[in-house]
N, C-alpha and C positions, 0 to 999 in steps of 0.2 A: 248661580250663573250671572248675577248682576255685574260682577267685576269684569267678566268677559264681554258682556254687552257694552259696558262703559268704555272698555279699551277698543272695542270694535273687532275683537278677535273671534266673535261668535255672532251669527245672524240672529237678530232680535225676533224677526217674524216667525222663524222656525220654532222658537222655544216657548212662545206665549200660548196660553190656554184661554180662549174666550169662554166666559162663564155661561153665556146663553147656550153654546154648543155642548158644554159639559153638563149643564142642567138637563138638556134634551136626552143626552146619551145615558145618564145615570139616574134620572128620575127625581131630581129636586126642582124647586121653583126658585128662580133668580129674580130678586127685586133690586134694580139699580138704585143707587142713592146712598148718601152718607147717613150713618146713625147720628141722630141729633138729640135724642132724649130717651129716657126710660122711666116708666111709671110702674114700680114694683107691685103696688097694691092692686092695680087694675090689670097687671101683666100685659102691658102694652109697650110697643116700641114706636118712637117717632123717626120716620125716615125723611130726610131733607129733600126738597125739590131738586130736580135736575135741570140745568140750563145749558143751552148751546153756547159756543164760544162768543157769539155775538149778543148774548143776553136773552134770547128767546126762551120762554118756558117750554120745556119738553115734557116733563113728568111732574105733576103737582106733589106737594108734601103729602105723605101718607101716614096712617097709623096701622100697625100690625099687631095682632094679638098672638100670645104664645102661652103654651103650658110649661114647656121646658126651654130654657134659653142657654145657648152655648156662645160665649164671647171669645172670638179668636182673631182679634184685630191686629196682632203682630206688634212690632216695635219700630223704632227709628233711632238714628244716632243721637247722642246726647252731647251737645257742645258745652254743657255746664255753664251756660250763660257767658261764655267767653266773649269779650268785647270784639265786635266786628266779624265773628265767625258766621253768623247768619247772613250777613250781607256780602261776604267775600269768598265763601267756601262753597264748592259744589258738594252734593251728597249723592249717594247711590242707594237710597233706601227703597226705591221703586224702579220699575221698568222705565217710567217717564223720566225720572231723574238720571238714570244710567244713560238713556238715549240722549238727553240734553248735554250731559258731560261729553259723550262721544262726539257729538256734533262740534262742540267747542274745541276738543283736542285735535280733531281733524283740521279745523280752521287754523289753529296755532301751528300745526305741522306744515300746512301749506305756506304760512308766512315764513317759517324757517327756511323752506326750500326756495321760495320766490324772492325773499327780501334779505337773504343771508343773515337771518336773525337767530337768536338763541331762545330756547324754551326751558324754563326751570319749573319743575313740578314738585310741589310739596304735599305729602300725604300725612295727615295726622291720625295716628292710631296704628299700633303694631299688633293688632289681633289678626284673625284669619283674613278679614276683608282687606285691610290695608296691605298685608303681606302679599296676598294673591293679586291685588290690583297692581302693585309695584312690578311684579314679575310679568304680568300681561302687558303693561306699558312698555317694558323692555322689549318684549316680543313684537309689539306693534311697531316700535321704532326700527327694529332690525328687519322686519318684513317690509316696511315702507322703503327702507334703504335698498332692498332687493328689487324694487320697482323703478329704481333710477335715482333716488335721492341718496347718493353714495356717502356723503359726509354728514347725513342726518344724525346718526348715533352720537357723533362727537358734539353736536349742537344741543342735545337734550340732556338735561341732568335731572335726576329723580332723587328726592330726599324723603326718607321715611322717619317720622318722628313718633317716639313712644315715651310716655311719661314715666313708665315703670322701668325696672332694672333690666328687663329682657323682652324680646319679642315673644308672642304666643304664650302668654303667661299661663294659659290653661293646659298647655302641652308639657310633657316631660322636658327637663332642661337640655337633654342632649339634642332633641328636635329643635328647640329654640336656638341653640348654638349653631347647629348645622344649617338652619334656615338663614340665620344672619350671615354666616360665612358664604353661603351660596349667593345670596342677594348682593353682597359686596363684590363677589367675583363677577357678577353681571353688571357692575357699575353703579348699583344703588348705594347711595350714602345713607347709612343707618345711624340714627342718633337716639340712644336710650337715655333714661334719667333726664329727659328734657321736657319741661312743661311749657305749653303755649299760653302766654298771658294775654295776648291780643292779636287780632288779625287786621291788616289793612290791605289796600289795593296792591301793594308791592311785596307783601310777604307777611312774615310772622314776627311778633315781638315776643321773645322768650322770657321765661320766668326770671332769669338772671339779668334782664335788661338788654341783652344783646339782640341782634336782628338776624333773621334768616330770610334772604330774598327768595321769592317764588312768584312767578307770573301767573301760574295756574295752581289753584289750591283746592284740596279735597279733604273734607272732614269725615273720617271713618272710625272715630273713637266713641266709646260709651254707648250705652243702651238705655232707652226709656220708652215707656208705652205712650200711646197718643194722649194728648192733653185732655181730651174729652172724658177719659176715665177718672180724672182727678176729682170730678164732681158729678158722678153718674148715679143718681138716685140714692146717694148716701152710702154706697158700697165702700168698704174699707180698701185703701190703697197704701202703698209705701211711698218713699220719697221720689221714686221715678215713675209714678203713676200706675204701677202694676197692681192688679187686683189681688188681694190676699185671699188665698184659698185654703181649705182644709185638706187633709190627706186624700179625701175623696174627689178633689178638684172642684168641690162646691164652694162658692164664695162664702165668706165667714158669716154674713148677715142674711143670706137668702139661699136655702138649699135647692131652690128651683133654677138657680143661675149657676152655670159652670163657667170657668175661665181656663183656657188652655193656651199653651205656647208662650211666646215672649211677653204677652200682656198679662200673664199671671205670675205670682210669686208663691212658691211652695217650699217651706222648710221642713224636711222630713224629720220624724222623731229621731233624736240622737245626733242630728246634724246642727252645726253652728251657722251654716250659711244656706241660703235658698239654692235650689237647683239652677244651673246656669241657663241663660236664654239662648239655647242652641237648637238647631234643626233636629238633632237627635232626641232631645227632651220633648220637643213639640210633637214629633212623630210618635213617641211612646205615649204621650198624653192622648193623642188621637186613637191609637190602638186600644188604649184602656177604655175610652168611651164607646168605641165600636163593640167591644165585648160586653160591657156592663150596662150601658144606658138603656138598651131595649128591655132588659129584665127589670130595671128600676121603673120604667114607664108602665110596663104591662102589669107587673105584680105589686108595685108599690113598695118594693123591698129597698133596703139601704145598700148603697154600693160598697164594695170592699175598699180598703185603702190602696192607693196607687203605689206600685213598686217600681223603682227606677233601677235600670241596669246600665252601668257605665260600659259601653261597648267601644270606647276609644274615640279617636278623632283623626281626621284627615286634613291635610293642607297641600295644595298643589301650586307649584311655581311654573305654571304653564307647561310648555314643552321641555323645560329645563330640568325639572326634578319634582319630586313629591315625597311627602313624609306621612307616616301613619303610626299612631299609637293604638295598640290592640286592647286597651282598657283592662278591666279587672275580672273578666270572665273568660272561660275557655281554657284549652290546654296551653295556649301561648300568651296567657294574660301577662300584661306588663311589658311585652316585647314591642319593639319598634321596627318599622320597615321603611325603606327608602328606594328611590329609583323606579324602574318600570313596574315592579309589582305594586308599589304604592300608587303609581299613576293609574294602573288598570283598576285598582280598588276604587279610586276616586271616580273614574268613568262609570264603573258598574253601579256605584251608589246613585248617581244621577239617572242612569238608565232604568234602575229598579223603581225610582220615583216616577218616571214617565210610565212604566208598565202599570203601576198602581193607579195612576190617573186615567189611563186610556185602555188598559187591558194589555195582555202580553202580545197579542198579534199587532195591534196598532202601535204599541210602544216599540216593538221590534222594527216595524216599518219606518217609524220616525228615525230610529238609529240608522237604518239603511239609507234613508233620504239624506241624513246628515253626511254619511260617508260619500254618497254620490256628489253632493254639493261641494264637499271638500276638494273633489277633483275637477269639478266644472267651474267653480267660482273662485274669485280671489280669496286668499286666506285671511285677509282683513277687509273691513268695510271701506270701500273706495268711493261710494256715491256721494 
């Protein structure tokens, strides 16, 4: 949902889940603060102190003991140390970053309207995040125009930059081609086989030495785990800080520590590449631990190997279109869908996620509230 929050086409407050409330409802204990260290021999975690925005100490540094540890700290975009990217590009790895970008894009749109200015937006990364963000920004501009900024669409240009030969490299080629065609029909300029060599305040310096002007820049390419994992109690990591795990999801050097989701790297037997850092893989990791971890803790038994099932993938171009690949299982394996059926699948995927978080009743009520708000509030964020 972060690309929708970033574009302002979805209400941020309606989608967030406060950990304190979730802990109360489902029976876990929430300890606020960043992981700052790990002592494997003593089985202890160091949790950093929490400070207010004005520097006041709120919660002191703490040490927590554990018997079994599951690390699930996710990932962030990887700018591959591209010069200027960290200083001049927005990212949407978190709710806070998505909200910050949305505030900036709304200010830029206001400038377009009030000062007869132009806005050029450059998105680096042709994966699902970059593709979906581009479509949502088109939707933002068209909806804003319906509120009175009639020539706004002609003043905004969006360019999507991908270093590889096609968008959505993890999807079947027909979906990649259809997605590119649809984005170009919406006015998005798509540039594949284009590497960004540097970023400055005015745009991108490309690998061939040419320039691409962009007044607002977003980096949505690459994946790496948080830098903290690179030197966390000597655990093995790969080049992008992901913890190396066995087929049981246990870290290679400590069977009491598991790593799941984007922060882990698992190469299944017979595979040449590790599993991709996707929500689908992370969800299957979680389901595996739900089934097996209680038995391991209670009986001291060894967990079975993790089995991954490729169930396909979905990409949504906002209200314009959607595409789905049905994966390698089931009667329709390998088939692709597009249009309303794929859009509904995309919606149901998110709603099933809410139902797992909050239960079917509360998840259904959240869906109902969203539908009511869609009729009562503006279709984009206007505050």
